N, C-alpha and C positions, 0 to 999 in steps of 0.2 A: 033384431037390433038390440032388444033388451038383454038377451042372452049373451050377445057379443060384449056389451058393456059390463055385464056381470063377470064374464070370463076375463076381461082385461083387468078389472079390479082385483079379482083373485090372483091373477098372474103377477100383478105388481106386489101384492102381499107376499107371493111366493118368492120373487127375486129378492125382496127385502129379507126374507127368511134365509135365503142362501148366504147373503152377506153376514147376517147374524150368526149363522151356523159356522161360518169360517172364522168369525171373530171371537166367539165365546171361549173363555178360559185364559190361562196364563201363557207364558212364552217359554220355549225350550229350543236351544240351538244344539244340533247334533255334533258337538265337539268333544264332549267328555262323557264318561260312563259312571260318574259318581251317583249313587242312589239317592232318591228323594224319599226321606222317611216321613211317616205320618205323625210322629210324636213331636216334631219340631226340635229334636235334640241333635246330637252330633251324628253325621252320616255313618252308617255301618257298611260292611263289605257287601257289595251287590250280589244278590242271589242269581243263579242261572235263570234265564227267562221262564222255563217251564215251572220251576219252583216258585218264582215270584208270582206268576199268573195263578198258580194253584191256590195261593193264599188269599186271592181276591174273591169275596163273596158276592152274591147277586144284589146285596143291599149296599154295596160299597159306595161311598160318597167321598170325593177328595182327589188327590193326585198321588200316583205311585209309579216309580220307574220299573219298567220291564225291559231288560236288555238296554238298548240305546234309545228306547222310546218311552214316552210318558203317557200313562193312562190317566185321563181326566173324566170324572163323572160328577154330575150335578144332581140336585134333588129331582125326583120325578115331577113332571108337570104336564098338564093337559094341553091340547091344541087350543090356541086362542080362537074365540068365536069370531067369524067374519062379521062386519057391520051389517045390520039390517036383515039378519037371517039369511044371508046369501048362501050358507052351506046347504040350504034345502032347495036351491034352484038347480034346474038341469044344466048340464054342461053344453057349451056351444057345439054346433054340428062340426064334424071333423073338417069339412071343407070351408068353414067360415072363418078360419084363422087368418088374421090380417097379415101374417108372415108371407102368405102367398102373393100379396100385392107388392108391386115394384115401387114402394114408397120409401121416403127417407126414414120412416119409423120402422122399417122391416126388421132391423136388428136392435130395436129398443129393448128395454128391460122386460116389458110385458111379454113380447114375443119370444125372447130368449128363455124366459121362464117356462113358457109352453113347450119350447124345444127340449128343455131338460126333462119335463114330464113325459114327452113323447119318446125321447131316447131311452128312458128308463123303463118303458112299457108300463108305467104306472098311470093308469087312465082315471084314477079316482080323485083327482085334484079337487073336484067340486063336491065330493061327498065324504065327510069325515066319518069313519066308522065309530060306532058307539064304544065309548070307553078307551078311545085311542090315546096313548101316551107318547109324547115326543121322545124319540131316542135320546138318551141323556149322557152317553159316553162318547168319547172320541180320543184319538191320539194325534198329537200335533208336534210340529217342529218349525224352526226358522232355518232356512238354508241360504247360502250366499248366492246373489244374482251373478250369473256368468259375466265376466268382464268388469264387474264392479263389486269387489269383495267387501266394501263398506256398506253395500245395500243388501238387504235380505228380502226373501219372500216367504210367506207362510204356507205350510202344507198341513191339511187336516184330513184324516181318514175317519169316517163314521158311518153308521147306518142311516139311511134316509128314506123318507116317504112311508106310505102306508104298508108297502110290501117289505120294508126293512132291507132295501138293497144296499150293498156296500158302495160307498161313494167317496170321492176325493174332492177337496176344495182347495184351491190355491189363490192367494192374493199376490199378484205380481205387479211390478211397475207398469205404468201406462205407456207401453211401447207396442202394444198389439191392438188389433181391432176385432170386434165380434166376428167369429167365423175362423179366425186363426186358431192354432192348436199348439199345445205343448205335449210332446210325446212322453209317456211314462213307460219305461222299459223295466220289466221284471225278468225273472230267470228264463221264462219260456216264451214270452211274447212282448210285443210293443203295442201300447194302447194310446190312441190320440185322445187328449183331453181338451175340448174346445173352450175358447174364450166366450163367456156368456154375456158380459156387459162390463162397462167401465164407469167409474165416477171421476172426479177431478184428479185423483192421485193414483188410484189402483184399478186394476182389472180383475174381475172374478173369473177364474178358470175352474170349471167344475164338470163332473160326470158321475152319474150313477152307473155302475158296471153291469154288463149283461151277466146273467146267471152262469153262462158257459165260461166267462172270463174270470169269475170270482176265485175258483180254486187256484189258479196260477198266482193270484195276488196273495191269497191266504197262506201260501206255502213258499213264497219266494225267498231266495237267499241273496238276492241283489236288488238294488233299486237305483235307477238313473232317470232324471228328468232332463229331457232334451228340448232346449229352447230353439225357436226358429233361427235361421242363419243371421249372423251379424253383418257388419260392414265388409268383412272379408269373405262373405259368402259361405262360411262354414257353420254347420250346426254347433250349438253351444251346450254341451252336456254338463249336468251337475250330478256327480256321483255321491251317494250318501249310504249310510249303514242301514242294512235290513236286519241287523241282529236284534231279535226280540219282536220284530214287527208281526210275524205270524202268530206269536203267542198273545200279543196285545190285541190283535184283531179278533182272535178266537174268544178272548175274554169279553170284548165289546159285544160280540154276537151272543155270548152266553147271558150277559146282563140285559141286553136290549132285545131279546128274542120276542 
């Protein structure tokens, strides 16, 4: 019982971290390709993605455009300590997850957080490795919601978890339920990204990708997010630019390795 309570407490912290991860940093809408300079002066001509990425050092802090995407890196920081020394407690038994129960809370934040951990094959949620630093870089954009061009949804790519798995986070309008999915289509495959939980205004859609799927994302030349069918019964695709995305993801991996 005590382990289940500890697991739920850590999972709530975990889902809070997911929303924080999706929210950190500034905004960027993929409509223009004007570069973002570090000096605060007038923009200069954008460099090709490979050259722009090559100029980024592993100590970089700030925002820099790479192709049509923005790299954002914050100062290094350690993992916050759970209250009461919970990081030293054993994880709940695999079969003790309350998600298996047919209860109204089965899709709540705590259980969805555990699902993210399970889907990512990152089993060390309860044991923070010594010296662990939170991955500090991401690339993000705001894209138009299909059928409502005045509404936008946020997309973040970053490394996540102790194993530094590539992950995507989206904050979409509250029109979905936990268990629904938005499909992410790259050059060679389509990957479902499930809805993990919702607050009063937005739903968090997140997935840490399997190792076998990561190369397809890291090298893609196209990117489409496909929302569930609308009132007309047809899927709702959102096409966006993948120009510079492979280079910015490789840069994130180089900094947050």
